[in-house]
N, C-alpha and C positions, 0 to 999 in steps of 0.2 A: 602537609597542611595546605589547604586550598587558600588562594588569595582572592579576597573580595574585590571585584572591579566595579567602578562606578565613575560617573563624570562629576561627582561632587567633591568637596574638599577632603574627604576621607579616602582618597584612592590609595592603592598599595597596601602593604601589610600594616596592620594596626600595632602601634606601640603606645605605651602610656604618654610619652613625650609628644608624639604626633597628635594624639587625641586632645591633650591639654593645650596644645598650641594652635588648634583650629580656630580661625576667626570667621564665623558665619556672617553673611551680610545682614545688616540691621534694617528693619523697615522704618519708614518715616512715620511720623505721627498720623493717626487716623487711617492707616492702611492695615490690611490684614497681614498677619504673620505671627511668628513666635516671639514671645518676650525674650529679649536677649539674656536677662538674668536667669531665666529658667533653662534656657539652652546651655548657658555657661555652667550652671550647677550640674546639669546632666552630664556634660562633657567631663567635668572634674570627677564626678562619681564613676563614670566609665573608666577614666584613667586610673583611678584608685583601685577599682576592682580588677582591671587588667594587670596592673602592677602586682597585686596580691596573688592573682592566679599564676602569673609568670614566676613569682617567687616560689609558690607551691610546686609548680612544675619543675623548677630547678632543683628543689629539695628532693622531689620524687626521683628525678634522674640521677642525682648523686647517690641516693639510697639504692637504686637499681644497680648502679655501677659497683657500689660496695658489696652488694649481695652476689653479683656475678663474679667479682674477684675472690670472694670467700669460697664460692662454689668451685672455681677453678683451682684454688689452693687445696681444697679438700680432695678434689678429684686427683690432683697430682700426688698428694700424700697417699691416697688409697692405691693408686697405680704403683707407686714406689714400694709400699708395704707388700702388695701382692707379688711384685717382682722379687723382693727380698725373700719372701716365704717360699716361692718356687725355687729360688737359688739355694736356699738353706736345705730344702728337701732333697736335693740331689745327692 
């Protein structure tokens, strides 16, 4: 996985806690800039979505591991069965 690099507050790998903890600079009255409430809402949404995707990825990895283990067990049984059949045929 590639790491996004920047000079802003979100340097390094993104995690839900890092996104939720970002404090962006606030603009003073009558200056151009983003509304702090909108930025905070977006950051919270990003954290929520990243947390959800991380959970989904963890579930997918666990299922992948379960399937690999089941395949290995099946392959071992098949190998043992074939060896027994060859041995019984002698």
